[in-house]
N, C-alpha and C positions, 0 to 999 in steps of 0.2 A: 310558562318558561320562556326568557327571552333568548335571543341567538346568540347573544354573549355569554349568557349564562350555560347555554348548551356547549358553546366551545370550551368553556371554561371546565367543564365536567369531562369533555373529550380530552383535554389537556391534562387533567388530573390523573385519570385512570390510565391513560396511555403511558404517561409518565412513569406511574407506578408499575405497570407492567414490564417497561423496558429498563427501569432503574438497575437492577442487578447487571444486567448486560452492559448498559453503557458504563457502569463503575469498571467493570472488568475490561472493557474495550479502552477505556481512559487510561487506566494504570498500565496495561501491556502496551498501549500506543506510546506511553512515556518511555517505557524501556526501550521499544524499537527505534525510538528517535537516536539513540546511541548504540545501535547494533554493532558498528565498527569497533568502537572503544570496547564494549562488552567481550567481543570476539577475541580481541587483543589479550584482554585479561584471562579469558577461559583457555586459549590455545595459543600462546604467544610465538611458540617456535614456527607456526605456519606462516608468520608474517616479517617481511623484512624491515629494517629500520629505514625510515623516509630518508631520501637523499635529495633534499631541495635543490633544484637547479640541474641536476644531472638528468640526462636523457636516457629513456628506456631502450632497451635493445629492441631490435627488430623481430617481427614474428617469425620471419624464416630462421633467424638465429635460435628463437625457443623451440621450433619444430626439429632443427637438427640435435639441439641439446637432449630434448626429450626421447628422440628416436635413439640416441647414443646412451642414455641412461636406462631405457626400457626397451631394448632391441626386438624383443619377441612379440610386442604388441604393436598396433597401429594407432597413430593419433588420428583422432577424428574431430576434436573440437580444442580450441584455444582461445582463452579469454582473460581480458582484464576483468575481474570481477568488481562487485561494487566497492570493495577495499583496493585501492590502487597500489598498496603494498605487497602485491602478490599477483603472480601469473598461474592460471589454473590450466592445466593441459590434462585432457580426458582421453582414455585409450579404450579401443575395441579390439575385439578379437582379430588375431592375424593368422592365416592358415600355414601350416607347416607344409612346405613344398615336398618334404621327403616321405610324409605319412600322409598328406592329403587332408588332415584333420587339423582343426584350430588348436593353436597353443593353449593351454589353461591360462585364464586371466589372473594375474597376479597383482596388478596395479590398476586401480579404476582412475585415481587422479594424482597428479604430479604437481607439486607446488614449487614454483621456481622464484629466485628473486628477480624483479623486474629490471634491474640495474647491472647485475652481473651474470645472471642465467644459472647461478648456483642453486643447487636443490636444497629446498626448505624443509620438505617433508613429502611423504606420499601417503595415499590412503588405500587399503586393500579393500576388495569386495567384503561387503558386511560391516565394515568399520564405519563409525559415525564420521560426519563431516567436521571439520573445525568450528563451523557455524552451528552445531547440532543444537546447543543450548538455545540460542536466539531462534533456531527453526522451530523449537518446540514453542516458545512465547509466540512466535507469528501464528503457529497453528492454533493456539489458543485463541489469539486474537481474531482469527478469521473464521474458525470453524469449530471452537469449544472441544476440539478432538473428537468430533462425531462424524468425521469424513464429509461426504456431499452433503448429508442430511443437515449437518451443522452448519456447512457453507452455505446453504440456501436459506436455512433459518436466520442466520445473521444477515443475510441479504433482505429478508423480509423486516427484520428489525431496523436496518438502516433506512429502508423504504418509509417504515412508519415514522422514524426520526426525521427524514427530510419533510414530510408532511407536517409533523409537529412543529418544526422551525417556524413555519409560516403561521401556525396556530398560535404558538407562543408570543410571536412578534405582534400579532393583531391584539392580543390580550395586554400587551404594555400600552397600547394607544388609550387616551383618555375616552370615556364613553360618550363625551358631549364634545361639540366643536368649540364651545365657549372657552376662551382663554387657552387654546389647545396647546401652544407651545409652552407657556409656563408651568401647565399642568404636566405634560409629557416630560419635561426637565427633570421632575422629581424621579421618574422611572429610571434615569441614568445615574442615580446617586445612591450612596449607601449611608444610613444615619447610623454611625458606629456608635454612639452613645445611646442608643435607644435601647429596647429590651431585646433578649436573645431571639425572640420569635420575629422581631422587627427587622433585626440584622440579618437573620436567616433568608427573610422574604426579599430584602433589598438586594442581598448577594445573588439570590437566584434570579431576580429580574434584571439587575443592572449588569451582570457578567453576562446573560445571555443576549443582552442589548449590545454591548462594547463589542462581544466576540461573534456576534450573528453571522457576518460574512463567512468567518473561517469555520464555523459550526456546520453551516450549509455546505461548504466545500467538503469538509470530512464525510458528512452524511451522504450527500449526493454520489460521491467518488466512491464510498462503499457500496452503493447500489450498483455502480459501474463495474465493480470487480466481482461482486457476488451475484447479482441478478442482471447480466449483460443484456438479456433480452429486452428487459424494461428500459434500461438506459439507452440502448440503441434505437429502440422505438421512438422514444422521446426524441433523440437526437436527429434522427432522420426526418422527423415532422418539423423540425426548426431549423437545422443547418444542411449544408452539403456535406454529407458525412461518409466517411471510409476509415475502417480501422485496420490495423496491419493484417497482412495476409496470414492465413492459419499455418503456413509452412515456415514462418518466422519463429514458431515455437521451438524449445529446445529438441534437437534429435536425438534419437533413440540410438543406442550402441547397436553395431553390426553383429552378425552371428559368426562371422568369419567365412561363411560360404558363399556371400554375394560375390559377384562377378566384379572386380576392381574397375574403378572408373579410368578411362584414357588418360586424364589428367591426374597426376600424382599430386601430391599435397603441395609441394614447392611450386610445381608448374601452374596448378590452380590459384595459389597465392599471388603469383605474377599476374595471372589473368584478372584475378580480382581487383588488384590495384590498378590495371590498366583500365578495366571497366568503369571503376568508380570515378578515375579521373575523367574519363570521357563523359559519363552522365553529370560531374561536377561543373564542366565547361558547358554543356548543352543546357542545365538549369540553373546556373549561375550561383553556385554555392562552392565553398572551400572546405576541403577534406584537412582535419587537424590531426588526428592519430586513429589507429584501428582500434576496435573493442573486441569484436568477435569474428573468428574464422571457424567454419565448420563445414561437415559433410552431412548430408540426409542420405542414408542408406535406402530407404524405401523410394524415393523420388529421384535417386541419383542427381542429386543438385548439391552445389555448393553455396553457401550464403555467407556474405561478408558485411560486417556491420562496423560502421565508422563514427567518430565525433565529427560533426560538421558545424558550418555557420548556420544551418537550418534547425539546430539543436535549440530547444528553449533554454538550456543551461548546460554548460560544458561541465557535465557530470559523468559518472560512470554508468550511466543508463540511457545510452544513445538509441535512435530508432531510425538513422539513416542506413538503409540496407539494400543491398542487391541480392538477387538469387541468379545462378546461371547454371547451364547444362554441365554436369560433369564429364561428358565425354567430347562435346564440341566447343564448349567454353561460350556458348551463344547466351547472351542475357535473356532471363525470362521475366524477371519483375524488379521493379525499383520502387522503394518506399522512401519518401521525404516527409519528415515529421510536420513541418510547418510550410505555409504560403500558398498551398494547393487546395485545401479543404478546411473550411471554418470549422465544422464540426471535429475534424481530427485535431486542429489546433488546441481548441476548448478541451478536450478529451486528454490530451497530453499535459496541458496545464494542470489539470485535476489530478493525473498520475504523479507530476512532479511535486505538487503541493502536498498531496498525501504521504508520498514516500520519502520526503524531507531530502531533496536533491538541491537545496539551496545555502549550503554552508553551515558554519557552526551556529551563528546567531538565530538563523531560523529553526535549526534542530532544537536549539534551547527553548525558543518559542513554541514549538509542537510538543515537547516535553511539558511545560507548563499547561499547555492547552488540554493535554490529557488529564492533568490532575484537575483543572478546571471542569472537564466534562464529568469526572467522578464527583466533584463538590456540588455540581447542578444537580446530579440524581440525588445526592445526599440531602441537599437543601429541599429538594422538591418533596421527598419523603417525609422530612421533618414538618414541611408547611402542612401536608395531608394530616400527619399525627396530630399537629397541635390544633387544627381547626376540628377534627374529628374528636378530640378529647374534649374541646370546648362545647361542641354539640351535645356530646354525651352527657357532661356535666349540667349543661342547660335543661336538657330533657329530665334528668334525676331531679334537678331542683322544680321543675314544673310538676313533675309527678308528685312530688312531695307536698307541694303547695296545694295541689289539687286534693289530695289525701286529707290534709288538715282541714281544708274548707268543707269538706263532707263530714269529716268526723265531729267537728265543733258543733253544728246544730243539732246532731243526734244527742251530743252530751247535754246541750241547753235544754233539750225536750225532757229529759230526765229529772 
């Protein structure tokens, strides 16, 4: 058996094993490319009508507005989420000074109009989020509704897919070097007037070649999301690599029994703006607008996240962040997305490409790419089935021919 034939068998059976999962990933990924639009259709009342050219109100105004609307609870998180037509304010328990016990939590999320501050809606504990439908699509996409096991399993699928990208590319190359370019050129083309089997084969090979860079990006970025220890190990071996600090993750609600920080939310917001401006001057970047301001009860830390000139794209998913002490206002950490660590920049490019942060034309492309991934899986299974059927028929003919050759001499001897 030649090396090429060995890799062909690996590609064939690995592809068969992954096919159903990649079809699912491709189709759900196509939907996720338009999460914002689908959320608007499912839960329209939670989103304001866009006001092009109008300036959003400041975070200080949203804090005042939220505390006036829900006075018995304390704001601990305010965010412009992935959809810029909404401000999400999250609440934690506030202690009743008269009884010494926390007030019951009646509202977990308050959604405000970014331009007027008017209430769009509120979510009570236990109620679904406005994004609930697409959240389920995302869970299916990431973990098959199987929790951590499914999450890790899909990471293994992504790792195998990444390796198979290179195997598939190798198999498109001509076996011999003679007339290499003219022969390889055929691999990039589809003979539409050929038989169905040939069209399926050409679609499988040519689509994989034309879209190979993006197929690799989505496979490898999936490894980054679902098997971070594998991705981090490879990245540290190749790049100067540092990923966001662990405490930049979403903070948890307080219980109402924590000692309050010395800096209240408004004072802390002023401190955050001052610290970010100082760091921008030191590290030579410009601040565009805030994205998240939140308090970590367990570490007694505020963190402030903004869009900056160091972002890869001016999207609703920025990574320029500072953490500072909730009592003293002293800066604890600064995270700048690009310009300091090559590995971090590469990782964030993967995040942005995978999460579709590059405008409507790119989201349309990703939607189509998801369909192509499903098509590649289908054509791969079709090619295997067609060849297997051919081998079975050939074996049956050979068996029938052998039986005839054995029977005829016996009949002649009679």
